[in-house]
N, C-alpha and C positions, 0 to 999 in steps of 0.2 A: 208955692212951688210944687209941682208934681214930679214924683220920681218914678222912673220906669225900671223894671227888673223883676226878679222873682222874690217871693216872700222868703223869710228865714226858714219856715217849716219846709217849703218845697226844696230849698237848697240843702238843708240837713238831710232830707229823705234821699235826694239824689247822691250825696255823698256817702250815705250809709249803703245805698245800693252798689255803688262802685266798689266800696271796701269789702262787701260781701262777695262780689263777683271776683275781685282779685284774690281774696283769700281762698276761694274755691279753686280758682286756677292754680294757685301754688300748692294747695292740698293735693290736687290731682296729679301735679308733676312729681311730688314727693311721696306719693301714696305707699309705694313698695318699701321705701326706707322707713317711713312712720310706722307701717304695719309691723315690721320686724323689731323696731325699736319698742313699740307698744307691747308687743308679746314678750320681750325680755323684761320690761319693767313690770308687767302684769305677773310674770312668774316670780320675780324678786319680791313683790308685796303679797302675793296670794299664797305663797308656799305651795306650789303645785307639785304633783307626783313626778318624779324622775327616776327612772331605772334603766338598766342595760341587761342584755342577755349575754352573760359571760361565756357560756359554752353550751353546746347541744350534743348529746351522744344518742345513738340509737342502734337498735339490733334489727337485723334482717333475718326473716324466716321465709325460706323459699324465695318468692319474688315480691314480698311485700315487707314494709317496715312493721314490726310486730310490737316494739316498745321504744320509749324515748324518755330521756332525761334532760330537763332544761334548768340550768343554773342561772338565777336572776339576782341582781345586786341593786339595791336601792341606794343610789348616790345622792339623792335629793335631801331636802331638809324636812320632809313630811312623810307621814305614812302613805303608803300605796296599797290600794285595793285592786286586785287583778280580776277582770271580768271575763276574759276570753283568751284561749290559746288556739291558734290555727296554723295549719301546714298548707302552703299554697304554692302554685307555680303560675305560669302564664295563663292557663285555662281552667284550673280547678282549685277549689278551696275545700280543704278538709278541716271540719270543726273537731278539734281534739277535746276541748272542754270549754263550757261557757256557764254563766249564771244568768238568771233572769231577775235577781235582786241584789244589786251591789251593796246596799246598805246593811242588810242583815246576813247575807250569805254569799260573800265573794269567794272566789276559788282559793285565794290566800291573801293575807295582809302582810306587807313588808314594812318594817320599821326602818328609819334612816340607818344606813350602814350595815344592814342586815343582808345575808345571802340566803336564798331559799332555793331548794332543788325540787322542781316538780317532776314527779315520775308518773308515766302514763304506760299502761300494759294493754294487752288485747286490742291493739290497733291493727288496722288492715289498710295501709296506705301502699299503693303499688310503688315498688322500687325501681329506678332506672332513670329518672329525670331529676334535674336539680330543683329542690324545693327551698322556700324560704319559711322560717318559723316566725310567726308573728304573735306577739304578746300585747294585749290591749288592757289598760287600766280602766277603772270606773270613771275617771275624769277625762277619758279620751287620749291619753298619752299613749303612743304606740312605738314598739320597737321591733325591728326585724333582723334576723341573722340567718345567713345562708346555711342550709343543711347539707348540701353538697351530695356527692356519690361516694 
């Protein structure tokens, strides 16, 4: 007696291809949700840097911002190394401070629960438009706070 049909290997391969295609379709549908969930889980397990800008104070001399103080609080569960401080608006970015070697020479290291005040003098940032102060950590975590007028 002869049997007609496909072999077990071909049948298993077709089922595997169908399963992979369906899983890719489902993954594509839920990608945004999975991305945010994965980011949250990664932060929980990797102990990433988390901080906030508590307050920004500045002094104006003539028509420019001459000095600035930035209070930063590390609310995360690991040490944060700060790599850059910027003042920006819609069209211009002013580099207040930055480092080229985060490992040996960050701007400052914050321990969990610590507050650090960064003071910068001798600035010459034109005053008159709304700015945001942006602080960047060595692992890429960024925080912005409005400087205002």
